[in-house]
N, C-alpha and C positions, 0 to 999 in steps of 0.2 A: 362392772362395765366388760371383762370378757363374755361374760353370758348374755349379754345383751347384742355385742358384734358376732357372736358365732350364731343368736337366733336372727340377725338381719336386722333388729328393729333400732332406729332411732331413739335415742335420750334424749329426753327432755333437759333442760337447762337446770341443775343445784345451786342454790342461793343460800348459803352458809353465813350466821348473822356473824363468826368469829372464828380467823384462824389463824396458826400464825405459820408466817412462810419464811425459809428460810434458806440462804443464796452465799456461795463460798466462789471465789474464783481464782487462778493462777495467777501471783505476782511476775509479771514479767516475762506471761506466759508469749508475746510476741518473739520475746530475743531468743528467747529459747527454741522456741518454730525454727529460726535462721539458722541456729547453732545445731539442732541435732538433726538428725535423717525422719522421714516421716514414721519410719518404725519404729526408731525411739521414741517419738515423743506420743505415737499412740502408747508404747509400752507400757511408759509413765503412768499416763492416763488411768490403763487398764488396772496398774496396781495400786493406783492413789482409789481410784471406783470400786473397784472391790473389796477395801479398807471401810469406805463411805458405806456400801451399800449392806454391810455386816454389822455397821455402829448403827444406823438407820433399824436395821432388824431389830437388833439388841433393844433400843430406845422406843422401840413402839414409833417411828418416824414413816411418813412416805413419802419415798422418790418419787417426784414429779416427772424431771428429767436431766439430761445434760446437755449441753451447747459447747462443744467447744472444749474448754475447761470450766466453765460453769457448773456449777451443781447446786440442785432444785428441788428444796423439799416441802416438806408441810405436814399438819398435824390439825387433830379436828376437824379433817376433811372426809375421808373416806368410814370414817366410824364417828362416835362423841368423844373424847376424854377432857375431863374436866382438868386436867393439868397438861395443856397440851402448851403452855410455853415451857413450864419445864423442862418438859421432854427433848425441847429445841434445844433449848440451853444446856442441857447437858450431852447432847449429841454435839452442837455445834463445839463444844471445850474439847470433847471427844476426839471430834474430826481434825480439829488444828493442831493438836497433838500425833495425831494418826500422819497429817501430812507434814510437818518436821520431821518428822520418823520414815521416810518416803524417800528414797535416790532420785533425783533428777536422770541421771544414768546410772544404771546396776553394773554398767562393765565400767564405768568411769568414777569414782567415788570423792575426786577432788571435784564435779562437777556442784557438791553439796547434796543439801533435801529440797524438798517444794515448800515453798511459799504461800501464802493464800489471806487473803482477806475476807471477814466472814461480816454479816451483817441479819439482823431480822427483824419484822415488826409485827403487830397484830392488826385484825379487820377481818370485816366482810370480805367475801367474795363471790364470785360467777362461775359454775365450773360447768367446761358443755364438752363435749365431741364433736370433734370440726373438720370438717369432709369427709370424702365418702370413700377414697382410696388412699391407703396410709391415714387415716383416720389418726387425729391427736386428741388427747384427752386434754385441757388444758386450763387456764385461770383467766380471768379477767376481773377485772377493777383497780380503783388505788393503790388498795393495798399491796398488787405486785409490782405497783411503780416504787413505793415508799420503800419496801422491802430489799428493791434492789438498788435500790438508791444510800440504803444504810450500808448496803454491800460495799458497791461502787466509794464512797465517801470513809469507808472504811482506812485505815494502816496497816501496813504489813503485818501478817500475826496478829492480828488485833480483832475483837470481836465488839462489833457496834449494835446496839437497839434504839429504838425509839421509845419518848416518853412512856405511849403506851402500853407499849413491849415490858417497859422496867416496871411498870409500878402494877402489871397483873402478874410478874415472875414475882415480885415481891410478896406477891399474897399465897400464888401455891409455893413457892421455897423460899421461906423467909431468911435459910442460910445460905443464899444466893449472892455474891458478893459483885454489887454492882458499884463504880465510880461514874460521878456524873463527867462528860465528856465537857458538856457546857454549849451554848447557842453557837450550831453552824447553818452554813449557807446552804443548803442541799436543792442540786437543780431541778426546776420546774414545780418546786414546794415554797420554794423561799427558806426561812430561818425555822428552826426543831431543835428541838433541845433532846442531847441525845446521851446514852452513857455506853462507858466500858463493862463488858463482861467479864469475869475471875480474875481483876484485877484492883491491886489497893495502891499502889503508887505512879506516879508520872514517872518515863522514860526521858531519858535525854534527850535520844533521838522525836519524843511528841516535844518536847519544848524547842527545840531548835523546827522541827516541821511547821507546828503549831505558831509559833513567835512570840511576840511578850504581846499583841491585843487581843489573844484571843481570850474569850469569854469562859474559863478554866477554874472551876474552884470545887476538890474536892474537900472533905473533913478532915479537920484537923492541918490544914494545907493554906498557906494561902500565897498568892503570885499579883505582886501589881502589876493592875490594869488600867491602861487610857480610856478612858471617858468623854466625850465631845464635854469640853466647857470646862473640866472639870480635872486642879490637878495637884498631885499629895507632895508632900515630903519623903525626900529616900529614906528606903526602910531598911537600908543595908547595917547602921548602927542600932535598931531595935530590935526587939525581942516580940516580934507578931506573934509568935506560937504563943505564948503568955498572955496577949493579950486578948487574942482570940477566945483561949480559952476560960480569960475574966468576962468575956462578955455573956450574955443570960437570953436566951434564944426561945421563942415560944414557935410553933406550930406556924409555918408560911405557908404561902403556895408558892412552888415552883415555878419561874419562864418558862411557858409551852406554845409548844409552834398553834396555828388555827385548827389546824386539822386534828387534834386529842383534845380530853373530855381535861378537865382542870380537876385535880384530886391534891386534896392536902397531906403532907407525910410528915411528922417531928424528925423521921430520921434526915430528911435534907433541909437544906438553909438557902430561902435566896439569896443568890447573891447581890444585887445591889441592896439588901439590907445587912449583908454582913461587910458592904463599905460603905456604908453610914455609920456602923455604929465603931470599924477601927476608927474612920475618921474622926469623930467626935472624941474616942480617945486617944490620938493623934493629936489632937490640937489642944488636951486637956495637958495631955506633956509639953508641947510645945510651949505653954502660957505659962506653966514652971518655970 
């Protein structure tokens, strides 16, 4: 790109069948800007992005741009990378840790550390250089929009990814820790099934924010869910975990967004099948 620009050549749009796009932003950035001087804000961003830039180089991730508090990076774009989702996943984990170790105000530690939201998605894009004066190398396509939505619908200090990204990550890194978040309503996209990266159990904050009606089904755990037209007895006095373990599951198709391809994985359980199985078990207990 730099060579073409220096020679005054116009770059042709480059189509890539699949890339992984990372987005992050700082939680409460608007409030921080109202409380800190512009010099303090720029210093905070500079310290944070220097860490991100180092990590992007370490994980072989291409930094595309920063816009205010948003950081955008991509893999499998400027060169072929077989494990492009794994690169982004490892980068995301380290970037989150780096942010949580970055002081908001280096002269006033009482203001705490930077908190971010992170999201990533995989899919096709077109890369092109736009403009002639201060030209900008940027990406186009629905993959960019969904990646941004994965970040904006994530929670503080959490890493959210799409179903498609999770499936590819499992292939590229079988040891990756992925926990289903469930079906969420993504602005402009409708319902999508998403996952949390590098998490094992739900947090108290998550339960409070998502509420009792969220379709969330981590392995080995069950939370009662309100479904239209269906009622279930109280689970307070029942050993639900033992019921879950007693159920025999086969490979089931995970509910997915219409934007993603269906993939069968034994590692995950269909939430509706889980509820049906538990309902039968509970009915039998009540009859007894």
